[in-house]
C-alpha positions as CSV (number, residue, x, y, z in Angstrom):
1,M,0.0,0.0,0.0
2,A,2.8,2.4,0.9
3,E,4.6,1.6,-2.2
4,V,1.6,2.2,-4.3
5,L,1.0,5.6,-2.7
6,T,4.6,6.5,-3.2
7,D,4.4,5.6,-6.8
8,E,1.3,7.5,-7.3
9,I,2.7,10.5,-5.6
10,G,5.9,10.2,-7.6
11,V,3.9,10.0,-10.9
12,E,1.7,12.8,-10.0
13,G,4.7,14.9,-8.8
14,D,6.4,14.3,-12.1
15,E,3.4,15.3,-14.1
16,D,1.5,18.0,-12.1
17,I,3.9,19.7,-9.6
18,P,6.0,22.4,-11.2
19,E,9.7,22.8,-10.3
20,L,10.0,25.1,-7.3
21,N,12.8,27.8,-7.4
22,L,13.7,28.5,-3.8
23,G,16.6,30.9,-4.5
24,E,18.7,31.4,-1.5
25,L,16.5,29.0,0.5
26,D,17.4,26.2,-1.8
27,L,19.6,24.0,0.3
28,T,20.5,21.8,-2.6
29,S,22.2,24.5,-4.5
30,Q,25.9,23.9,-4.9
31,D,26.7,27.6,-4.4
32,Y,24.9,27.8,-1.0
33,I,27.3,27.7,2.0
34,L,25.7,25.7,4.7
35,D,27.9,27.2,7.4
36,E,26.3,30.6,6.8
37,V,22.7,29.4,7.0
38,P,22.3,29.6,10.8
39,E,23.9,33.1,10.9
40,S,21.7,34.4,8.1
41,I,18.5,33.0,9.7
42,E,19.5,34.5,13.1
43,E,20.1,37.9,11.6
44,N,16.8,37.9,9.8
45,L,15.0,36.8,12.9
46,E,16.5,39.7,14.8
47,D,15.0,42.2,12.4
48,E,12.1,44.1,14.0
49,L,9.9,43.8,10.9
50,V,10.4,40.0,10.8
51,Q,9.7,39.7,14.5
52,E,6.5,41.8,14.1
53,A,5.4,39.6,11.1
54,L,6.1,36.4,13.1
55,R,4.0,37.7,16.1
56,K,1.1,38.4,13.7
57,G,1.5,35.0,12.0
58,V,2.2,36.6,8.6
59,D,3.5,34.4,5.8
60,L,7.1,35.5,5.3
61,R,7.1,34.6,1.6
62,Q,3.9,36.6,1.0
63,Y,5.4,39.4,3.1
64,S,8.6,39.4,1.1
65,R,6.7,39.6,-2.2
66,Q,4.6,42.5,-0.8
67,I,7.8,44.4,0.3
68,E,9.3,43.9,-3.2
69,S,6.1,45.1,-4.8
70,D,6.0,48.1,-2.6
71,L,9.6,48.9,-3.3
72,R,9.0,48.5,-7.0
73,G,6.0,50.9,-6.7
74,V,8.0,53.4,-4.9
75,E,10.8,53.2,-7.4
76,N,8.3,53.6,-10.3
77,Q,6.7,56.6,-8.5
78,S,10.1,58.1,-8.0
79,I,10.9,57.7,-11.7
80,E,7.6,59.3,-12.6
81,D,8.2,62.1,-10.2
82,Y,11.7,62.7,-11.7
83,I,10.2,62.7,-15.2
84,K,7.5,65.1,-14.1
85,E,10.1,67.4,-12.5
86,S,12.7,67.0,-15.3
87,R,11.8,70.3,-16.8
88,H,12.2,72.1,-13.5
89,I,15.4,70.2,-12.8
90,A,16.7,71.2,-16.3
91,K,15.6,74.8,-15.6
92,L,17.3,74.7,-12.2
93,H,20.4,73.3,-13.9
94,R,20.4,76.2,-16.4
95,Q,19.9,78.7,-13.5
96,I,22.9,77.2,-11.6
97,Q,25.0,77.5,-14.8
98,S,23.9,81.1,-15.2
99,C,24.8,81.8,-11.5
100,D,28.1,80.2,-12.1
101,T,28.7,82.5,-15.1
102,I,27.6,85.5,-13.1
103,L,29.8,84.5,-10.1
104,E,32.8,84.1,-12.5
105,R,32.2,87.5,-13.9
106,M,31.9,89.0,-10.4
107,E,35.2,87.2,-9.5
108,Q,36.9,88.8,-12.5
109,M,35.4,92.2,-11.6
110,L,36.6,91.9,-8.0
111,S,40.0,90.8,-9.3
112,T,40.1,93.9,-11.6
113,F,38.9,96.1,-8.7
114,Q,41.6,94.7,-6.4
115,E,44.2,95.5,-9.1
116,D,42.7,99.0,-9.4
117,L,42.9,99.5,-5.7
118,G,46.5,98.5,-5.7
119,S,47.2,101.0,-8.5
120,I,45.2,103.7,-6.6
121,S,47.2,102.9,-3.4
122,S,50.4,103.3,-5.4
123,E,49.2,106.6,-6.9
124,I,48.1,107.9,-3.4
125,Q,51.5,107.0,-2.0
126,T,53.1,108.9,-4.9
127,L,50.8,111.9,-4.4
128,Q,51.6,111.8,-0.7
129,E,55.3,111.9,-1.4
130,Q,54.8,114.7,-3.9
131,S,52.8,116.5,-1.3
132,W,55.5,116.2,1.3
133,S,58.1,117.4,-1.3
134,M,55.9,120.4,-2.2
135,N,55.3,121.2,1.5
136,I,59.1,121.2,2.1
137,K,59.6,123.4,-1.1
138,L,56.8,125.7,0.1
139,K,58.4,126.1,3.5
140,N,61.8,126.8,1.9
141,R,60.2,129.3,-0.4
142,Q,58.4,131.0,2.5
143,S,61.7,131.1,4.4
144,V,63.6,132.5,1.4
145,K,60.7,134.9,0.6
146,G,60.8,136.3,4.2
147,E,64.6,136.7,4.0
148,L,64.5,138.1,0.5
149,S,61.7,140.5,1.5
150,Q,63.7,141.7,4.5
151,F,66.8,142.0,2.3
152,V,64.9,144.1,-0.3
153,D,63.5,146.3,2.5
154,D,67.0,146.8,3.9
155,I,68.6,147.6,0.6
156,V,66.0,149.5,-1.5
157,V,66.1,153.3,-1.6
158,T,62.6,154.7,-1.8
159,D,61.6,157.9,-3.5
160,G,60.4,159.3,-0.2
161,M,63.9,158.9,1.3
162,V,65.5,160.6,-1.6
163,K,63.0,163.5,-1.4
164,H,63.3,164.1,2.3
165,I,67.1,163.8,2.4
166,L,67.5,166.2,-0.5
167,D,64.7,168.7,0.2
168,T,63.4,168.5,3.7
169,P,65.0,170.9,6.3
170,T,67.2,169.0,8.8
171,L,65.2,170.1,11.9
172,E,61.9,168.6,10.7
173,Q,60.9,165.2,11.8
174,P,60.6,163.5,8.4
175,F,64.2,164.3,7.7
176,V,65.3,162.9,11.0
177,E,63.3,159.7,10.4
178,Q,64.8,159.2,6.9
179,L,68.3,160.0,8.3
180,H,67.8,157.0,10.7
181,E,66.7,154.9,7.7
182,L,69.7,156.0,5.6
183,D,72.0,155.2,8.5
184,H,70.6,151.6,8.6
185,K,70.9,151.1,4.8
186,L,74.5,152.4,4.8
187,N,75.5,150.0,7.6
188,F,73.6,147.1,5.8
189,A,75.4,147.9,2.5
190,K,78.8,147.8,4.2
191,L,78.0,144.4,5.7
192,Q,76.8,143.0,2.4
193,A,79.9,144.5,0.6
194,F,82.0,142.1,2.6
195,K,79.9,139.2,1.4
196,D,80.3,140.3,-2.3
197,T,76.5,140.6,-2.7
198,A,75.8,141.6,-6.3
199,A,72.6,143.6,-5.5
200,I,74.6,146.2,-3.5
201,A,76.1,147.5,-6.8
202,D,72.7,148.7,-7.9
203,V,72.2,151.0,-5.0
204,K,75.8,151.7,-3.9
205,D,76.1,155.0,-5.9
206,V,72.6,156.2,-4.8
207,L,73.4,155.6,-1.1
208,E,76.8,157.3,-1.5
209,R,75.3,160.4,-2.9
210,L,72.6,160.5,-0.2
211,R,75.3,160.0,2.4
212,I,77.3,163.0,1.1
213,K,74.2,165.2,0.9
214,A,73.0,164.1,4.4
215,V,76.5,164.8,5.9
216,S,76.6,168.2,4.3
217,K,73.1,169.2,5.6
218,V,73.8,167.8,9.1
219,R,77.1,169.6,9.3
220,D,75.5,172.9,8.3
221,S,72.7,172.4,10.8
222,L,75.1,171.6,13.7
223,M,77.4,174.6,12.8
224,T,74.3,176.8,12.8
225,L,73.2,175.6,16.3
226,I,76.8,176.0,17.6
227,A,77.0,179.5,16.3
228,Q,73.9,180.4,18.3
229,F,75.9,180.0,21.5
230,R,77.7,183.2,20.7
231,K,74.5,185.1,21.1
232,P,73.3,186.6,24.4
233,L,72.8,184.3,27.4
234,K,69.1,184.5,27.3
235,D,69.0,182.2,24.2
236,Y,71.5,179.7,25.8
237,Q,68.9,177.3,27.1
238,V,67.0,177.1,23.9
239,T,70.1,176.4,21.9
240,Q,71.2,173.8,24.4
241,H,67.9,172.1,24.1
242,N,68.1,172.0,20.3
243,M,71.6,170.5,20.6
244,L,70.3,167.7,22.8
245,K,67.2,167.2,20.6
246,F,69.3,166.6,17.5
247,R,72.3,164.9,19.1
248,Y,71.7,162.0,16.7
249,F,73.2,164.3,14.0
250,Y,76.6,164.1,15.6
251,E,76.2,160.3,15.9
252,F,75.5,160.1,12.2
253,L,78.6,162.1,11.4
254,S,80.7,160.0,13.6
255,A,79.6,156.8,11.8
256,H,79.8,158.1,8.3
257,H,82.3,160.9,8.2
258,R,84.7,161.1,11.1
259,Q,86.6,164.2,9.8
260,I,83.5,166.4,9.7
261,A,82.5,165.0,13.1
262,A,85.9,166.0,14.4
263,E,85.5,169.4,12.9
264,V,82.0,169.9,14.5
265,Q,83.4,168.7,17.8
266,T,86.3,171.2,17.6
267,E,84.0,174.0,16.7
268,Y,81.7,173.2,19.7
269,I,84.6,173.1,22.1
270,D,86.1,176.3,20.9
271,T,82.7,178.0,21.1
272,M,81.9,176.8,24.6
273,S,85.3,177.7,25.9
């Protein structure tokens, strides 16, 4: 009886039961490593989803096929979404390329701007150096201008001086003032003559003629005042006052014509004695 059933099952199995592909579960496969089976099963059993399915009594084969189907659906949906968004992605790609181009131009502009700043910095430094140089030159010119202005004031002979020395009476104040100025210019001219200053040659003759004229007028004025001492004693104090008032006349003669100064001194001593 058992043999008959076995034969019937074997015949029916050969005719009706299709060949079953168990894949990795096929223990008869030559490529399957039996040593790894317990570890693989143990890892799968430790998975939370597998444990949850075992607790619910879910068929693992059916569960596996369902997972594969879900994954395939998600993949297809992702592909569809990608196809739908392909235009936007392409547009975004073009925008990114445009941004890259703009950023590259901005980089070139910034590089050029940096070079310009370096050039401007160099120009500013050059201008600063030129400014320092011009400032030094300006200070030197101002210093020279001040000295030159003073030199011109000391050496120049004005028309007013010539007029007062030649025409104004000696006892008037303008003549006395210009006599002081002439004395200063004569002393300055002597000092510059020792330095071989060329500008002195232009005024030397004029100063000399004014000196001679001033000495002559001062001598005559002093001789006139000394002569007044020979008058009655009532005029003595007035004459003495005038002599003291114009004592600078004698100082001028002593500085610029000693012989005439000695002559006036001798005349005064003879008169007072």
